[in-house]
C-alpha positions as CSV (number, residue, x, y, z in Angstrom):
1,M,57.9,130.8,68.4
2,L,59.7,127.8,66.8
3,S,61.7,128.4,63.7
4,S,61.0,126.2,60.6
5,F,64.2,124.4,61.3
6,T,63.2,123.6,64.9
7,R,59.7,122.5,63.8
8,S,61.3,120.1,61.3
9,K,63.1,118.3,64.1
10,S,61.6,115.3,65.9
11,R,60.6,115.5,69.6
12,Q,63.6,113.4,70.4
13,E,66.0,115.6,68.5
14,R,64.6,118.7,70.3
15,L,65.0,117.0,73.7
16,W,68.6,116.2,72.8
17,D,69.2,119.9,71.8
18,A,67.5,121.1,75.0
19,C,69.9,118.9,77.1
20,S,72.9,120.3,75.0
21,Y,72.1,123.9,75.7
22,G,70.7,123.6,79.2
23,R,67.1,124.6,78.4
24,E,65.3,123.2,81.4
25,L,61.8,124.3,80.6
26,T,62.0,123.0,77.1
27,A,63.4,119.6,78.3
28,S,60.7,119.4,80.9
29,K,58.0,120.1,78.4
30,L,59.3,117.6,75.8
31,I,59.6,114.8,78.4
32,A,56.1,115.5,79.6
33,E,54.9,115.2,76.0
34,G,56.5,111.8,75.7
35,A,59.9,112.4,74.2
36,N,62.1,109.3,74.4
37,P,64.9,109.9,76.9
38,N,66.8,106.9,75.4
39,W,66.9,108.1,71.9
40,R,70.4,108.0,70.4
41,S,71.6,110.9,68.3
42,H,73.5,110.2,65.1
43,V,74.8,113.7,64.5
44,V,78.1,115.4,65.4
45,I,78.1,118.5,67.5
46,F,80.6,120.2,69.8
47,I,80.1,121.8,73.2
48,L,82.4,124.7,74.2
49,C,83.3,124.7,77.8
50,I,85.8,126.9,79.6
51,R,89.0,126.2,77.7
52,Q,87.8,122.8,76.6
53,T,85.9,121.5,73.6
54,F,84.1,118.1,73.8
55,F,83.0,116.5,70.6
56,Q,79.9,114.3,70.8
57,Y,78.9,111.6,68.3
58,E,76.2,109.0,68.5
59,C,75.3,109.6,72.1
60,Y,72.2,109.8,74.3
61,P,70.6,112.8,76.0
62,I,72.1,111.6,79.3
63,H,75.6,111.9,78.0
64,I,75.0,115.6,77.1
65,A,73.1,116.3,80.3
66,S,75.8,114.9,82.5
67,Q,78.1,117.6,81.3
68,G,75.7,120.4,82.3
69,K,72.8,121.2,84.6
70,A,72.0,118.7,87.3
71,S,68.3,119.6,87.1
72,I,68.1,118.3,83.5
73,L,70.0,115.2,84.4
74,K,67.5,114.5,87.1
75,M,64.6,114.9,84.7
76,L,66.1,112.3,82.4
77,L,66.8,109.9,85.3
78,D,63.2,110.3,86.6
79,A,62.0,109.7,83.1
80,G,63.6,106.3,83.0
81,C,66.7,106.9,80.9
82,Q,69.4,104.1,80.9
83,V,72.0,105.3,83.3
84,D,74.9,103.2,81.8
85,S,74.1,103.6,78.1
86,L,77.2,103.9,75.9
87,D,78.2,106.5,73.3
88,A,80.0,105.6,70.1
89,H,83.3,105.4,72.0
90,G,82.0,103.3,74.9
91,N,81.7,106.2,77.4
92,T,79.0,106.2,80.0
93,A,77.4,109.3,81.4
94,I,79.8,109.2,84.3
95,H,82.7,109.3,81.9
96,H,81.3,112.6,80.5
97,A,80.5,114.0,83.9
98,A,83.9,113.2,85.2
99,M,85.6,114.7,82.2
100,S,83.7,118.0,82.5
101,G,84.2,118.2,86.3
102,H,80.5,117.9,87.5
103,A,80.9,116.1,90.8
104,D,77.2,116.7,91.6
105,N,76.2,114.9,88.4
106,V,78.7,112.0,89.2
107,L,77.1,111.5,92.6
108,M,73.6,111.6,91.2
109,L,74.4,109.0,88.5
110,L,76.0,106.7,91.2
111,D,73.0,107.1,93.4
112,A,70.9,106.1,90.3
113,G,72.8,102.8,90.0
114,A,75.5,103.7,87.6
115,M,78.7,101.7,87.6
116,V,81.7,103.4,89.2
117,D,84.5,101.8,87.2
118,P,83.2,101.2,83.6
119,F,85.8,101.0,80.8
120,N,85.4,102.9,77.6
121,E,86.9,101.7,74.3
122,N,90.4,102.8,75.4
123,N,89.9,101.2,78.9
124,W,89.7,104.6,80.6
125,T,87.5,104.7,83.7
126,P,85.8,107.8,85.0
127,L,88.6,108.1,87.5
128,H,91.1,108.3,84.6
129,N,89.1,111.2,83.2
130,A,88.9,113.0,86.6
131,A,92.6,112.6,87.0
132,Y,93.7,113.7,83.5
133,W,91.3,116.7,83.4
134,N,92.3,117.5,87.0
135,H,88.9,117.5,88.7
136,A,89.8,116.6,92.3
137,S,86.2,116.9,93.6
138,V,85.2,114.2,91.0
139,S,88.1,112.0,92.0
140,K,87.1,112.2,95.6
141,V,83.5,111.3,94.9
142,L,84.5,108.3,92.7
143,L,87.1,107.1,95.2
144,S,84.6,107.4,98.1
145,R,82.3,105.1,96.2
146,G,84.8,102.4,95.5
147,A,86.6,103.4,92.3
148,N,89.7,101.3,91.8
149,P,92.8,103.6,91.6
150,F,94.9,100.8,90.0
151,K,92.9,100.1,86.9
152,M,95.0,100.5,83.8
153,N,93.9,101.8,80.4
154,K,95.1,100.4,77.0
155,D,98.3,102.4,77.4
156,G,99.1,100.7,80.7
157,R,98.5,103.9,82.7
158,N,96.5,104.1,85.9
159,P,94.7,107.3,87.1
160,L,97.8,108.5,88.9
161,H,99.8,108.3,85.6
162,E,97.1,110.3,83.8
163,L,97.2,112.9,86.6
164,C,100.9,113.3,86.0
165,R,100.2,113.8,82.3
166,S,97.6,116.4,82.9
167,K,98.0,119.8,81.2
168,S,96.1,121.6,83.9
169,R,97.8,124.6,85.4
170,D,95.7,124.5,88.6
171,A,98.6,123.6,91.0
172,V,96.4,123.5,94.1
173,G,93.9,121.2,92.3
174,L,96.7,118.9,91.1
175,V,98.1,118.5,94.6
176,D,94.5,117.9,96.0
177,N,93.9,115.3,93.3
178,L,97.3,113.7,93.9
179,D,96.7,113.4,97.6
180,A,93.3,111.8,97.0
181,I,94.6,109.2,94.6
182,L,97.7,108.3,96.7
183,D,95.5,108.0,99.8
184,A,93.2,105.7,97.9
185,M,96.0,103.6,96.7
186,T,97.4,103.2,100.2
187,N,94.0,102.4,101.7
188,W,93.2,100.0,98.9
189,D,96.3,97.9,99.6
190,Q,95.8,98.1,103.3
191,N,92.3,96.7,102.9
192,R,93.6,93.9,100.6
193,E,96.3,93.0,103.1
194,S,93.7,92.9,105.9
195,N,91.4,90.7,103.9
196,R,94.2,88.3,103.0
197,E,95.4,88.0,106.6
198,Q,91.9,87.2,107.7
199,L,92.0,84.3,105.3
200,N,95.4,83.2,106.5
201,G,96.8,83.6,103.0
202,S,100.0,85.0,101.8
203,Y,99.9,88.6,100.5
204,T,102.2,90.5,98.2
205,P,101.6,94.3,98.3
206,H,100.3,95.6,95.0
207,T,101.8,99.0,95.5
208,P,105.5,99.4,95.9
209,E,106.7,101.4,98.8
210,N,108.2,104.0,96.6
211,V,104.9,104.9,95.0
212,I,104.8,108.0,97.1
213,N,108.1,109.1,95.6
214,I,106.9,108.6,92.0
215,R,108.4,111.0,89.5
216,C,107.2,111.4,85.9
217,E,107.4,113.9,83.1
218,C,104.8,116.7,83.2
219,K,103.5,118.4,80.1
220,N,103.6,121.8,81.8
221,D,106.2,124.5,82.3
222,W,107.1,123.1,85.7
223,D,107.9,119.7,87.2
224,F,107.1,117.9,90.4
225,E,110.1,117.5,92.8
């Protein structure tokens, strides 16, 4: 039975809540009743994840769903939601999925036509998010679909730099992520060189040879050697 507070909310607000809390049956029912999947919330909430808190402001159901159950995300996509809609900070659903580590949601969004390298207001791409939050599985999906490992954010840092700044203590994941990004950088430049040679043009490598020896300060109790 709905509480008086819930009854006072619009159908769109209840859909947004259902996406927030992973209520599949409620989301399905509301969509079937005609709830608008492209309704934008103007409230502030927070979602508690394992050791992480993500604040949401002025965003769409797809942004919330991309951080949770794939089944709800699929409902929204099937209902015609805008796959690359922006929240108040210029993030797309893939930014949110990458930040929260949902590789399955990232893949679903890409298959639905989402851009792989959109910038948010700070020029972070989803790959920057996957690197900083140390979600190697997400990085691999993005890179396999053509994400550019050299794109820089407003602080002049590429995803590799953000990985080196990660506060994650998952050492295995950090190495896995590092390998994926370095391999992508190498392959990216090899492809660029091959294309330039086919055009008989000059080519200057974008990645210095010593990129694999990169050292940077880590915000952990240990350091890379």
